[in-house]
MILUMKE-436096 format. One record per residue: residue number from 0; residue in one letter; z, y, x of N, C-alpha, C in turn. Coordinates in steps of 0.001 Angstrom, whole numbers, plus 500000, padded with zeros to 6 digits. Layout:
// residues N
[site NUM,"A",[Z,Y,X],[Z,Y,X],[Z,Y,X]];
...
This chain:
// residues 346
[site 0,"X",[244869,240675,588242],[245301,239667,588086],[246040,240089,586757]];
[site 1,"X",[246347,241374,586468],[247136,241711,585128],[246370,242409,584352]];
[site 2,"X",[245494,243556,585051],[245181,244973,584591],[244399,244578,583211]];
[site 3,"X",[243879,243912,583602],[242342,243648,581965],[243028,243745,580555]];
[site 4,"X",[242407,244521,579938],[242978,244849,578753],[243478,244341,577737]];
[site 5,"X",[244582,244426,576846],[244806,243223,575774],[243969,243605,574543]];
[site 6,"X",[243797,244594,574639],[242712,245057,573210],[241317,245270,574332]];
[site 7,"X",[240297,244444,573996],[239149,244145,574963],[238398,244756,574189]];
[site 8,"X",[237329,245532,574594],[236932,246991,573958],[235365,246973,574760]];
[site 9,"X",[234602,246436,574326],[233534,246221,575087],[232668,247541,575177]];
[site 10,"X",[231845,247852,576218],[231175,249196,576323],[230414,249140,575032]];
[site 11,"X",[229908,248102,574732],[229026,248054,573677],[229427,248320,572156]];
[site 12,"X",[230811,248336,572273],[231554,248493,570881],[232118,249799,570956]];
[site 13,"X",[232771,250217,572112],[233155,251725,572164],[231809,252653,572255]];
[site 14,"X",[230690,252178,572693],[229799,253088,572693],[229036,253005,571592]];
[site 15,"X",[228386,251826,571132],[227682,251894,570035],[228009,252511,568868]];
[site 16,"X",[229076,251833,568405],[229957,252194,567302],[229520,251696,566044]];
[site 17,"X",[228219,251074,566050],[227658,250556,564836],[228513,249700,563859]];
[site 18,"X",[229107,248956,564183],[230258,247945,563637],[231516,248775,563575]];
[site 19,"X",[232494,249241,564625],[233355,249619,564626],[233895,250809,563923]];
[site 20,"X",[232739,251656,563787],[232622,253059,562914],[231362,252908,562030]];
[site 21,"X",[231748,252124,560744],[230805,252053,559947],[230469,253593,559243]];
[site 22,"X",[229179,253582,558731],[228862,255327,557761],[230089,255165,556915]];
[site 23,"X",[230564,255942,556600],[231219,256043,555301],[230548,255783,553821]];
[site 24,"X",[231062,254319,553289],[230166,254411,551876],[229842,255890,551376]];
[site 25,"X",[228409,256029,550502],[228111,257280,550068],[228866,257114,548631]];
[site 26,"X",[229187,258406,548423],[229978,258958,547294],[229341,259167,546115]];
[site 27,"X",[230159,258801,545071],[229496,259190,543599],[229024,260491,543647]];
[site 28,"X",[228235,260581,542814],[227808,261913,542452],[228795,262151,540913]];
[site 29,"X",[229257,263402,541063],[230613,263528,540048],[229590,264256,538761]];
[site 30,"X",[228548,264694,538946],[227625,265111,538189],[226824,264231,537108]];
[site 31,"X",[226766,262912,537360],[226626,261670,536691],[227617,260511,536216]];
[site 32,"X",[228145,260994,534759],[229213,260749,534212],[228765,258816,534209]];
[site 33,"X",[227946,258479,534338],[227650,257021,534044],[227522,256345,535280]];
[site 34,"X",[227714,257385,536513],[227795,256237,537728],[229117,256072,537882]];
[site 35,"X",[230249,256376,537041],[231821,256634,537991],[231964,255841,536532]];
[site 36,"X",[232403,254685,537048],[233550,253871,536406],[234971,253574,536151]];
[site 37,"X",[235735,253626,535218],[237031,253402,535667],[237456,252462,536394]];
[site 38,"X",[237944,252591,537581],[238500,251498,538535],[239898,250939,537983]];
[site 39,"X",[239968,249861,538402],[241395,249283,538314],[241622,248776,539362]];
[site 40,"X",[242651,249317,540065],[243239,249080,541308],[243710,247657,541663]];
[site 41,"X",[243903,246840,540463],[244839,245320,540284],[243459,244874,541088]];
[site 42,"X",[242285,245219,540676],[241114,243544,540720],[240632,244122,542179]];
[site 43,"X",[239875,242976,542641],[239146,242611,543643],[237891,244042,543675]];
[site 44,"X",[238228,244859,544750],[236291,245565,544921],[235376,244568,544758]];
[site 45,"X",[235379,243612,545191],[233847,242755,544903],[233702,242131,543669]];
[site 46,"X",[235034,241759,542787],[234745,241421,541833],[234461,242942,540610]];
[site 47,"X",[235009,244165,540982],[234535,245020,540321],[232875,245540,540505]];
[site 48,"X",[232336,245192,542020],[231404,246039,542324],[230354,244493,541305]];
[site 49,"X",[230541,243153,541262],[230066,242249,540916],[229837,242594,539293]];
[site 50,"X",[231073,242774,538588],[231077,243548,537177],[229982,244414,536948]];
[site 51,"X",[230036,245288,537939],[228940,246700,537352],[227592,246447,537866]];
[site 52,"X",[227439,245622,538627],[225878,245087,538813],[225389,244343,537759]];
[site 53,"X",[226286,243507,537429],[225725,243131,536441],[225537,243654,534925]];
[site 54,"X",[226115,244962,534754],[226113,245486,533520],[224904,246561,534048]];
[site 55,"X",[224733,247183,535255],[223407,247297,535822],[222866,247184,536651]];
[site 56,"X",[221536,246169,536488],[220734,245425,537749],[220222,246609,538828]];
[site 57,"X",[220051,248001,538293],[218778,248993,538971],[219998,249797,539753]];
[site 58,"X",[221177,250204,540139],[221396,250908,540700],[221668,250733,542466]];
[site 59,"X",[220885,250876,542736],[221047,250984,544553],[222438,251582,545024]];
[site 60,"X",[223122,252426,544421],[224329,252684,545014],[225400,251611,545029]];
[site 61,"X",[225676,250835,544088],[226120,249436,543866],[225985,248453,544583]];
[site 62,"X",[224416,248231,544832],[224251,247064,546327],[224663,247494,547623]];
[site 63,"X",[224592,249088,547392],[224974,249362,548765],[226458,249740,548976]];
[site 64,"X",[227129,249527,548023],[228947,249551,547884],[229173,248281,548362]];
[site 65,"X",[228291,247356,547332],[228707,245782,547799],[228671,245358,549351]];
[site 66,"X",[227677,246088,549848],[227384,245511,551187],[228211,246004,552197]];
[site 67,"X",[228473,247394,552014],[230004,247713,552884],[231019,246498,552725]];
[site 68,"X",[231514,246120,551259],[232337,245175,551115],[232156,244095,551862]];
[site 69,"X",[231041,243368,551663],[230957,242312,552563],[230531,242275,553870]];
[site 70,"X",[230444,243780,554364],[230497,243812,555843],[232267,243702,556224]];
[site 71,"X",[233028,244555,555342],[234246,244136,555829],[234677,242774,555861]];
[site 72,"X",[234229,242331,555092],[234359,240818,554880],[234150,239519,556124]];
[site 73,"X",[232749,240480,556894],[232378,239731,557723],[231085,238934,557220]];
[site 74,"X",[230470,239175,555845],[229830,237748,555590],[228399,239074,555671]];
[site 75,"X",[227899,239101,556732],[226544,239700,556927],[225674,239410,556520]];
[site 76,"X",[225316,238040,556467],[223924,237823,555579],[224283,238462,553978]];
[site 77,"X",[225008,238178,553546],[225284,238595,552295],[224959,240022,552340]];
[site 78,"X",[225556,241042,553020],[225290,242329,553253],[223985,242938,553230]];
[site 79,"X",[223548,241839,554281],[222010,242071,554729],[220882,242330,553328]];
[site 80,"X",[221354,240863,552429],[220523,241299,551163],[220953,242213,550500]];
[site 81,"X",[222138,242437,550315],[222133,243925,549382],[221695,244964,549648]];
[site 82,"X",[221796,245087,551053],[221172,246543,551688],[220174,246670,551877]];
[site 83,"X",[219119,245430,551607],[217574,245413,551174],[217289,245550,549849]];
[site 84,"X",[218145,245116,549091],[217990,245220,547364],[217990,247145,547276]];
[site 85,"X",[219185,247402,547851],[219388,248699,547801],[218472,249513,548182]];
[site 86,"X",[217824,249153,549366],[216224,249591,549862],[215237,249880,548651]];
[site 87,"X",[214889,248954,548026],[213895,248386,547169],[214256,249199,546024]];
[site 88,"X",[215135,249726,545902],[215371,250285,544394],[215582,251592,544874]];
[site 89,"X",[215946,252010,546079],[215498,253500,546910],[215102,253546,547820]];
[site 90,"X",[214307,253590,548165],[213597,253761,549722],[213976,254736,550851]];
[site 91,"X",[214427,255782,549817],[215006,256958,550739],[216512,257765,550925]];
[site 92,"X",[217185,255985,550998],[218368,256238,551034],[218494,256084,552832]];
[site 93,"X",[219306,257010,553066],[219686,257291,554463],[221125,256690,554775]];
[site 94,"X",[221667,256659,554199],[223032,255385,554193],[222547,253838,554566]];
[site 95,"X",[221421,253377,553514],[221477,252256,553668],[220818,251967,554736]];
[site 96,"X",[219873,252662,555477],[219046,252276,556945],[220161,252591,557706]];
[site 97,"X",[221223,253265,557733],[222233,253430,558525],[222687,251988,558811]];
[site 98,"X",[223633,251123,557413],[224029,250083,557150],[223140,249151,557878]];
[site 99,"X",[221836,249331,557674],[220705,248198,557926],[220933,248056,559650]];
[site 100,"X",[221390,249531,560254],[221215,249380,561615],[222431,248484,562171]];
[site 101,"X",[223395,248969,561323],[224932,248125,561818],[224604,246625,561402]];
[site 102,"X",[224008,246499,560756],[223710,244753,560696],[223039,244268,561376]];
[site 103,"X",[221838,244779,561957],[220944,244231,563228],[221610,244532,564340]];
[site 104,"X",[222864,245336,564353],[223400,245432,565864],[224082,244204,565903]];
[site 105,"X",[224675,243855,564986],[225596,242482,564667],[224844,241274,565043]];
[site 106,"X",[223904,241342,564837],[222929,240104,565059],[221885,240687,566339]];
[site 107,"X",[222252,241527,567213],[221725,241607,567845],[220126,241926,568345]];
[site 108,"X",[219602,242124,566669],[218397,242522,567011],[218033,244231,567281]];
[site 109,"X",[218117,244526,568785],[217662,245793,569056],[216743,246367,568478]];
[site 110,"X",[215436,246034,568399],[214171,246504,567956],[214349,246970,566597]];
[site 111,"X",[214942,245541,565918],[215054,246219,564086],[216305,247801,564275]];
[site 112,"X",[217280,247583,564943],[218032,249027,565106],[217206,250202,564972]];
[site 113,"X",[216428,249932,566277],[215537,251094,566402],[214655,251454,565214]];
[site 114,"X",[214240,250457,564708],[213062,250690,563318],[214261,251715,562240]];
[site 115,"X",[215284,250497,561809],[216147,251211,561045],[216232,252900,560940]];
[site 116,"X",[216919,253025,562501],[216974,254225,562740],[216078,255359,562346]];
[site 117,"X",[215091,254889,562993],[214032,255687,562949],[213315,256086,561453]];
[site 118,"X",[213276,254925,560636],[213254,254910,559321],[213928,256057,558424]];
[site 119,"X",[215575,255948,559020],[216380,256853,558413],[216060,258405,559133]];
[site 120,"X",[215668,258507,560427],[215271,259892,560474],[213699,260468,559716]];
[site 121,"X",[213184,259512,559548],[211672,259698,558728],[211728,260253,557187]];
[site 122,"X",[213232,259955,556704],[213816,259889,555314],[214086,261609,555116]];
[site 123,"X",[215036,261749,556436],[215564,262955,556624],[215589,263518,558286]];
[site 124,"X",[214925,264184,558642],[214670,264809,560221],[215854,265290,560574]];
[site 125,"X",[216699,265740,559669],[217739,266756,560225],[219120,265866,559900]];
[site 126,"X",[219108,264550,559883],[220455,263923,559545],[220565,263886,560843]];
[site 127,"X",[221594,264221,561600],[221951,264011,562662],[222829,262618,563074]];
[site 128,"X",[223117,262179,561999],[223651,260624,562352],[222687,259426,562938]];
[site 129,"X",[221458,259191,562296],[220849,258433,563367],[220312,258827,564373]];
[site 130,"X",[220406,259998,564975],[220545,260362,566246],[221354,260012,567093]];
[site 131,"X",[222281,260194,566778],[224016,260153,567740],[223669,258507,567618]];
[site 132,"X",[223395,257447,566656],[223117,256284,566752],[221989,255916,567342]];
[site 133,"X",[220995,256535,567760],[220009,256189,568513],[220039,256533,569847]];
[site 134,"X",[221061,257499,570386],[221561,258299,571633],[222310,256879,572448]];
[site 135,"X",[223384,256402,571137],[224420,255154,571688],[223260,253828,572279]];
[site 136,"X",[222189,253443,570999],[221694,252481,571228],[220957,252698,572607]];
[site 137,"X",[220054,253889,572780],[219742,253953,574424],[220505,254367,575571]];
[site 138,"X",[221811,254684,575191],[222934,254578,576350],[223476,253063,576802]];
[site 139,"X",[223539,251857,575746],[223618,251060,575970],[222599,250210,576801]];
[site 140,"X",[221017,250692,576484],[220237,250099,577321],[219664,250778,578474]];
[site 141,"X",[220818,251778,578653],[220684,252471,580166],[219407,253626,580144]];
[site 142,"X",[219275,254008,579331],[217853,254727,579300],[218542,256024,578575]];
[site 143,"X",[219259,256533,580034],[220275,258120,579627],[219182,259333,579408]];
[site 144,"X",[217860,259499,579845],[217085,260860,579201],[216966,260768,577855]];
[site 145,"X",[216452,259459,577274],[216604,259330,575913],[217615,259563,574965]];
[site 146,"X",[219218,258849,575899],[220382,259494,575043],[220360,260438,575188]];
[site 147,"X",[220518,261859,575862],[220600,262696,576176],[219682,263751,575319]];
[site 148,"X",[218551,263389,574937],[217751,263840,574472],[217936,264067,572838]];
[site 149,"X",[218528,262478,572392],[218953,262265,571098],[220226,263381,570782]];
[site 150,"X",[221298,263068,572080],[222440,264212,571690],[222045,265643,571399]];
[site 151,"X",[221031,266070,572255],[220415,267446,572017],[220000,267704,570932]];
[site 152,"X",[219048,266388,570336],[218600,266978,568720],[219777,267155,567940]];
[site 153,"X",[220737,266063,568036],[221384,266188,567056],[222612,267298,567176]];
[site 154,"X",[223035,267853,568263],[223761,268964,568468],[222809,270372,568068]];
[site 155,"X",[221840,270246,567895],[220847,271410,567322],[221043,271200,566073]];
[site 156,"X",[221257,270349,565400],[221113,270205,563763],[222667,270994,563257]];
[site 157,"X",[223674,270392,563970],[225002,271304,563832],[226062,270596,565138]];
[site 158,"X",[226422,271906,566044],[227343,271686,566679],[228628,270825,566816]];
[site 159,"X",[228990,271134,565793],[230459,270423,565073],[229667,268733,565013]];
[site 160,"X",[229849,268047,566111],[229540,266403,565946],[230555,266023,566747]];
[site 161,"X",[231509,265685,566819],[232536,264975,567749],[231757,263662,568351]];
[site 162,"X",[231250,262823,567701],[230514,261388,567889],[229766,261908,568981]];
[site 163,"X",[228914,262761,568976],[227744,263282,569574],[228441,263465,571127]];
[site 164,"X",[229012,264669,571123],[229769,264755,572446],[230578,263650,573010]];
[site 165,"X",[230658,263033,572280],[231548,261156,572986],[230906,260521,573627]];
[site 166,"X",[229330,260396,573037],[228634,259334,573088],[227761,260633,574499]];
[site 167,"X",[227746,261892,574380],[226913,262388,575739],[228542,262033,576891]];
[site 168,"X",[229470,262074,576998],[230395,261925,577880],[230251,260651,578600]];
[site 169,"X",[229889,259214,577553],[230228,258281,578155],[228825,258063,578737]];
[site 170,"X",[227803,258422,578389],[226793,258980,579128],[226581,259441,580434]];
[site 171,"X",[227570,260621,580512],[227824,261089,581763],[228845,260014,582901]];
[site 172,"X",[229663,259743,582107],[230461,258222,582619],[229563,257233,583712]];
[site 173,"X",[228687,256788,582575],[227377,255964,583339],[226732,256489,584305]];
[site 174,"X",[226924,257723,584644],[226453,258080,585330],[226762,258418,586726]];
[site 175,"X",[227803,258378,586345],[229124,258454,587275],[229334,260389,587511]];
[site 176,"X",[229212,261229,586338],[229341,262188,586444],[230948,262711,585743]];
[site 177,"X",[231716,262497,586293],[233282,262573,585861],[233345,263814,585267]];
[site 178,"X",[233067,265125,585855],[233056,266300,585781],[232639,266308,583837]];
[site 179,"X",[231194,266281,584174],[230530,266677,582931],[231151,265647,581659]];
[site 180,"X",[231429,264468,582082],[232047,263736,581031],[233010,263890,580623]];
[site 181,"X",[234105,264589,580971],[235301,265049,580751],[235362,266248,580144]];
[site 182,"X",[233847,267311,580237],[233775,268613,579241],[233656,267891,577880]];
[site 183,"X",[232430,266768,578086],[232376,266621,576768],[233571,265641,576023]];
[site 184,"X",[234407,264957,576220],[235203,264512,575786],[236481,265036,575385]];
[site 185,"X",[236667,266398,576068],[237202,267509,575497],[236846,268078,574782]];
[site 186,"X",[235654,268417,574115],[235080,269050,573301],[235089,268323,571970]];
[site 187,"X",[235107,266855,572494],[235117,265929,570989],[236180,266146,570674]];
[site 188,"X",[237541,266176,571360],[238788,265898,570839],[239175,267136,570249]];
[site 189,"X",[238716,268438,570758],[239097,269826,570142],[238392,269593,568799]];
[site 190,"X",[237060,268940,568562],[236835,268841,567456],[237111,268205,566430]];
[site 191,"X",[237494,267129,566802],[238169,266130,565813],[239622,265746,566729]];
[site 192,"X",[241014,266366,566319],[242255,265804,566811],[242590,264541,566684]];
[site 193,"X",[241978,263691,565604],[241947,262607,564891],[241439,261316,565475]];
[site 194,"X",[240024,262057,566533],[239100,260824,566880],[240092,260121,568339]];
[site 195,"X",[240206,259364,568363],[241041,258379,569487],[239886,258167,571030]];
[site 196,"X",[239054,257970,570531],[238064,257229,571825],[238189,258320,572950]];
[site 197,"X",[237372,259661,572776],[237492,260811,573448],[238876,260761,574256]];
[site 198,"X",[239616,260384,573764],[241386,260685,574081],[241712,259384,574890]];
[site 199,"X",[241600,258328,574981],[241466,257538,575581],[241097,257305,577060]];
[site 200,"X",[239637,257908,576742],[238713,257981,578124],[239170,259659,579214]];
[site 201,"X",[239755,260079,578539],[240370,261386,579384],[241092,260926,579792]];
[site 202,"X",[242326,260323,579437],[243452,259359,579862],[243169,258880,581033]];
[site 203,"X",[242067,257672,580727],[241489,257003,581651],[240815,257826,583052]];
[site 204,"X",[240462,258843,582910],[240121,259838,583931],[241236,259838,584580]];
[site 205,"X",[242278,260694,583981],[243481,261443,584497],[243957,260013,585360]];
[site 206,"X",[244325,258936,584875],[244671,257952,585761],[244110,257313,586459]];
[site 207,"X",[242276,257214,586799],[241966,257275,587964],[242087,258422,588943]];
[site 208,"X",[242288,259221,588698],[242426,260619,589380],[243875,260703,590299]];
[site 209,"X",[244784,259843,589585],[246184,260038,589831],[246350,261287,589188]];
[site 210,"X",[246069,261610,588172],[246581,263364,587838],[247878,263200,587127]];
[site 211,"X",[248668,263954,587792],[250418,263925,587448],[250449,264230,585757]];
[site 212,"X",[249459,264443,584805],[249563,265070,583563],[249225,263479,582770]];
[site 213,"X",[249107,262212,583428],[248578,261180,582636],[249642,260786,581923]];
[site 214,"X",[250918,260594,582245],[251898,260146,581189],[252112,260940,580142]];
[site 215,"X",[252283,262302,580373],[252355,263093,579349],[251741,262932,578541]];
[site 216,"X",[250194,262928,578932],[249363,262784,577653],[249255,261825,576999]];
[site 217,"X",[249811,260688,577894],[250162,259003,577053],[250811,259154,575956]];
[site 218,"X",[251666,259926,576548],[252748,259827,575250],[252563,260921,574084]];
[site 219,"X",[251839,261979,574418],[251349,262614,573239],[250357,261949,572301]];
[site 220,"X",[249394,261206,573159],[248553,260375,572242],[249522,259253,571651]];
[site 221,"X",[250621,259230,571960],[251337,257832,570952],[252078,258614,570117]];
[site 222,"X",[252678,259871,570284],[252953,261264,568971],[252195,261087,568159]];
[site 223,"X",[250457,261291,568291],[249687,261173,567478],[249309,260591,566866]];
[site 224,"X",[249006,259350,567813],[248319,257866,566949],[249486,257106,567026]];
[site 225,"X",[250836,256601,566394],[252173,255781,566333],[251497,254340,565876]];
[site 226,"X",[250199,254345,565173],[250138,253010,564631],[248998,252520,564977]];
[site 227,"X",[248440,252864,566590],[247247,252571,566929],[248030,251563,568243]];
[site 228,"X",[247894,249817,568241],[248368,249687,569175],[247592,249687,570441]];
[site 229,"X",[246845,249986,570573],[246071,250117,571996],[246834,251055,572771]];
[site 230,"X",[247065,252581,572036],[247710,253748,572658],[248599,252951,573179]];
[site 231,"X",[249876,252568,572443],[250967,251873,572911],[251432,251231,573830]];
[site 232,"X",[250136,250028,574030],[249460,249123,575170],[249394,249978,576455]];
[site 233,"X",[248573,250933,576491],[248387,251835,577451],[249579,252725,578146]];
[site 234,"X",[250351,252893,577400],[251556,253712,577702],[252288,252483,578449]];
[site 235,"X",[252670,251346,577599],[253264,250447,578651],[252831,249870,579751]];
[site 236,"X",[251492,249682,579824],[251151,249334,581063],[251412,250048,582161]];
[site 237,"X",[250922,251613,581945],[251021,252334,582987],[252710,252566,583243]];
[site 238,"X",[253186,252853,582498],[254759,253193,582833],[255694,251959,583431]];
[site 239,"X",[255192,250690,583174],[255686,249641,583789],[255072,249508,585567]];
[site 240,"X",[254332,250453,585842],[253865,250601,586983],[254326,251540,587885]];
[site 241,"X",[254779,252073,586941],[255014,253925,587492],[256607,254228,587246]];
[site 242,"X",[257501,252788,587607],[258997,252684,587616],[259751,252378,585941]];
[site 243,"X",[259174,252537,585100],[259390,252540,583726],[259931,250915,583390]];
[site 244,"X",[259898,250238,584010],[259569,248580,583475],[260057,248372,582044]];
[site 245,"X",[261857,248519,582172],[262478,248151,580809],[262010,249167,579481]];
[site 246,"X",[261085,250338,579490],[260608,251071,578881],[259657,250346,578497]];
[site 247,"X",[259029,249618,579175],[257395,249030,579008],[257793,247983,577788]];
[site 248,"X",[259021,247175,578202],[259193,246033,578095],[259711,246370,576448]];
[site 249,"X",[260342,247438,575837],[260193,247875,574467],[259041,248515,573697]];
[site 250,"X",[257980,248781,574699],[257053,248731,573784],[256277,247712,573747]];
[site 251,"X",[256438,246725,574532],[255545,245404,574103],[256506,244214,573357]];
[site 252,"X",[257846,244672,573335],[258584,244324,572161],[258021,244640,570475]];
[site 253,"X",[257932,245914,570388],[257280,246531,569220],[255886,246004,568912]];
[site 254,"X",[254903,245718,570327],[253660,245399,569486],[253909,243721,569386]];
[site 255,"X",[254716,242763,570090],[254964,241525,569440],[255446,241204,567936]];
[site 256,"X",[255778,242227,567694],[256425,242188,566431],[254917,242305,565517]];
[site 257,"X",[253849,242843,565864],[252795,242762,565057],[251736,241667,565015]];
[site 258,"X",[252013,241258,566752],[251277,239956,567088],[252166,239024,567875]];
[site 259,"X",[253137,238381,567123],[253988,237521,567903],[253807,236483,569169]];
[site 260,"X",[252436,236046,568659],[252089,234391,569453],[250908,235649,570667]];
[site 261,"X",[251083,236718,570812],[249678,237278,571693],[249908,237145,572921]];
[site 262,"X",[249206,236234,573062],[249383,235674,575138],[249371,236662,575988]];
[site 263,"X",[248268,237961,575872],[248314,238632,576993],[249727,239621,576936]];
[site 264,"X",[250312,239847,575844],[251750,240461,575564],[253210,240005,576035]];
[site 265,"X",[253101,238755,575413],[253713,237417,576078],[253944,237552,577862]];
[site 266,"X",[252475,237450,578457],[252318,237316,579889],[252710,238795,580747]];
[site 267,"X",[252172,239925,579629],[252717,240635,580553],[254526,241343,580511]];
[site 268,"X",[255096,240568,579578],[256461,240903,579553],[257157,240024,580789]];
[site 269,"X",[256191,238495,580635],[256746,237543,582230],[256359,238707,583486]];
[site 270,"X",[255077,239291,583414],[254734,240207,584646],[255847,241016,584771]];
[site 271,"X",[256592,242064,584024],[257338,242699,584194],[258625,241901,584965]];
[site 272,"X",[259429,241146,584033],[260291,240011,584462],[259886,239687,586094]];
[site 273,"X",[259041,239481,586389],[258972,238868,587740],[258833,239782,588633]];
[site 274,"X",[258183,240749,588260],[257595,241436,589694],[258146,242776,589899]];
[site 275,"X",[258964,243458,588472],[259700,244685,588461],[260683,244241,588680]];
[site 276,"X",[261246,243568,587827],[263131,243121,587635],[263509,241985,588179]];
[site 277,"X",[262331,241523,589020],[263032,240570,589474],[263877,238903,589039]];
[site 278,"X",[263201,238850,587733],[264043,238156,586949],[263233,236670,586889]];
[site 279,"X",[263610,235953,587629],[262650,234684,587560],[262835,233739,586168]];
[site 280,"X",[264065,233310,585823],[264215,232834,584260],[263475,232927,583436]];
[site 281,"X",[263827,234751,582902],[262848,235379,581785],[261489,234971,582201]];
[site 282,"X",[261276,235606,583312],[259724,235617,583959],[259035,234496,583178]];
[site 283,"X",[259571,233426,583813],[259233,232025,583454],[258814,231468,582169]];
[site 284,"X",[259945,231768,581376],[259785,231609,579890],[258610,232101,579371]];
[site 285,"X",[258258,233687,579189],[257479,234370,578826],[256003,234046,579532]];
[site 286,"X",[255955,233252,580450],[254610,232647,580945],[254409,231728,580366]];
[site 287,"X",[255512,230540,580038],[255093,229477,579275],[255069,229962,577696]];
[site 288,"X",[255716,230644,577229],[254891,231378,575857],[253678,231411,575621]];
[site 289,"X",[253410,232665,576846],[251847,232694,577087],[250698,231673,577150]];
[site 290,"X",[251314,230608,577867],[250529,229438,578057],[250582,228324,576759]];
[site 291,"X",[251306,228562,576445],[251392,227656,574635],[250609,228546,573788]];
[site 292,"X",[250540,229724,573607],[249491,230498,572651],[248134,230474,573157]];
[site 293,"X",[248051,230344,574937],[246857,230199,575102],[246440,229310,576419]];
[site 294,"X",[246548,227711,576507],[246860,227196,577431],[245699,227380,578547]];
[site 295,"X",[244731,228216,578080],[243179,228576,579378],[243876,229784,579875]];
[site 296,"X",[244615,230059,580055],[245094,231275,580524],[245634,231156,581682]];
[site 297,"X",[244251,231429,582534],[244551,231229,584266],[245637,231827,585001]];
[site 298,"X",[245895,233152,584758],[246896,234609,585440],[248310,233742,585049]];
[site 299,"X",[248542,233505,583495],[249621,233131,583490],[249993,231855,583912]];
[site 300,"X",[249147,230795,584220],[249452,229676,584797],[249706,229758,586349]];
[site 301,"X",[249008,231021,587362],[249325,230883,588506],[250579,231415,588778]];
[site 302,"X",[250938,232516,587933],[252193,233515,588044],[253274,232642,587613]];
[site 303,"X",[253366,231509,586973],[254190,230556,586570],[254311,229746,587913]];
[site 304,"X",[253164,229641,588364],[253432,228947,589720],[253963,229540,590927]];
[site 305,"X",[253730,231010,590831],[254060,231589,592219],[256102,231804,591235]];
[site 306,"X",[256019,231534,590424],[257575,232248,590043],[258251,230841,590841]];
[site 307,"X",[257530,229579,590626],[258205,228354,591061],[258484,228336,592525]];
[site 308,"X",[257480,228976,593076],[257507,229416,594479],[258496,229966,595013]];
[site 309,"X",[258912,231390,594041],[259865,232151,594561],[261414,231219,594693]];
[site 310,"X",[261514,230454,593753],[262476,229716,592983],[262860,228855,594310]];
[site 311,"X",[262010,228408,595145],[261798,227473,596101],[261475,226060,595597]];
[site 312,"X",[261148,225822,594227],[260566,224739,594011],[259031,224357,594222]];
[site 313,"X",[258838,224244,595383],[257342,224099,596514],[256730,223019,595637]];
[site 314,"X",[257398,221708,595264],[256483,220731,594593],[255580,221189,593109]];
[site 315,"X",[256751,221686,592469],[256505,221870,591146],[255254,223488,591375]];
[site 316,"X",[255460,224095,591991],[254788,225445,592349],[252986,224626,593154]];
[site 317,"X",[252811,223865,593381],[251987,223142,594378],[250912,222538,593045]];
[site 318,"X",[251704,221631,592322],[251320,221509,591050],[250362,222215,590423]];
[site 319,"X",[251097,223236,589724],[250578,224318,588871],[249481,224766,590104]];
[site 320,"X",[249363,225149,591356],[248339,226029,591770],[247274,225152,591602]];
[site 321,"X",[247545,223770,591644],[246198,222633,591720],[245554,222809,590506]];
[site 322,"X",[246328,222762,589156],[245862,222821,587693],[244990,224156,587981]];
[site 323,"X",[245443,225454,588427],[244918,226423,588681],[243289,226263,589173]];
[site 324,"X",[243167,225597,590085],[242114,225925,590724],[241439,224739,589900]];
[site 325,"X",[241799,223568,589383],[240820,223182,588421],[240305,223741,587269]];
[site 326,"X",[241107,224572,586730],[240452,225589,585465],[239243,226716,586322]];
[site 327,"X",[239837,227063,587604],[238904,228293,588202],[239024,227767,589660]];
[site 328,"X",[237886,226925,589973],[238129,226623,591470],[238160,228109,592595]];
[site 329,"X",[237620,228978,592296],[237829,230048,593286],[238746,230965,593165]];
[site 330,"X",[239826,230665,592327],[241275,231362,592068],[241874,231819,593828]];
[site 331,"X",[241332,233154,594396],[241920,233303,595460],[243424,233060,595511]];
[site 332,"X",[243821,233593,594514],[245617,233957,594555],[246059,232407,594625]];
[site 333,"X",[245524,231709,593690],[245810,230280,593522],[245730,229263,595131]];
[site 334,"X",[244395,229706,595853],[244123,229153,596887],[245115,229282,598093]];
[site 335,"X",[245515,231003,597887],[246511,231121,598784],[247791,230662,598524]];
[site 336,"X",[248401,230413,597590],[249648,229871,597199],[249368,228145,597601]];
[site 337,"X",[248690,228048,597191],[248177,226393,597564],[248922,226019,599110]];
[site 338,"X",[248532,226906,599962],[248105,227061,601236],[249432,227234,601781]];
[site 339,"X",[250228,228162,601051],[251842,228341,601710],[252352,227271,601282]];
[site 340,"X",[252533,226781,599914],[253400,225656,599447],[253154,224460,600126]];
[site 341,"X",[251803,224215,600428],[251463,223059,601521],[252325,222961,602466]];
[site 342,"X",[252195,223736,603224],[253183,224027,604438],[254867,223807,604462]];
[site 343,"X",[255247,224202,603255],[256733,223872,602949],[256815,222293,602297]];
[site 344,"X",[255652,222159,601447],[255892,220550,601322],[256355,219586,602399]];
[site 345,"X",[255167,219455,603286],[255200,218564,604353],[256043,218897,605480]];
């Protein structure tokens, strides 16, 4: 009812990383004095790149940099045009093919993702980045043997590759081999202490196992990633279920400072007041705020009805349960609630 994540990260986005973790833009060559123009930090990067391209239309690196800017602005079509232009000017640019694979991922074109990554490998067979991306793609497609094969090849290039270990960990998770998954997540964490994804997976495994280290691990993550909302949210969600609802509320308040209209956060505050603190008035207020932000939020609507039921207002509760069932006819909690309050009303 309340467990679904506020920060919704699908397996595709966690594992694939094609859009969430763009390849870093290629660095300028310091040996080429003509390649590095003086950057005016006051100007828009896109305007600067437009001016630079107008001065020299044959620089593949400029088109590629502008493509990254377009991707940041979610202008995928313009990014595609610039990447293809960069490839025409420099057919051996691995970074261009990697970014092209990101674009095809956004477009849901798996065949061309593979083609772009294979072209990157053709250009440089010893670049591990396309290998890891191909592993990610095959993981999404549930081709586990191919996934493991690409990861093995990437680690032959270099044993230092935290993303490769993370993807292999995710593949083991998909095969329900938690022990092997944990080993790979741990290696990824050891290799890059700033890599958040494997640490969240470690935490999830601890939590599923009811490991007593879970809370301490979450708190250490918050120390290391104080500006990552999902880390704070995960901790709040955990501690509200483990005897610390007031502290959970404080974390939700911190998050609400960043997103004051976030329906999930408002709902969670209402849930804590209702279930853990027994404060019906506060709970009702936050469920109403959540519904103002998202009128289709069925869980918030059901819990609003449940509050009224607990307060003895069975007529109001019945009306709300009826609304819930209009939105979601199979909502079992509302069906049970309707049966309870119907007996009271009659």
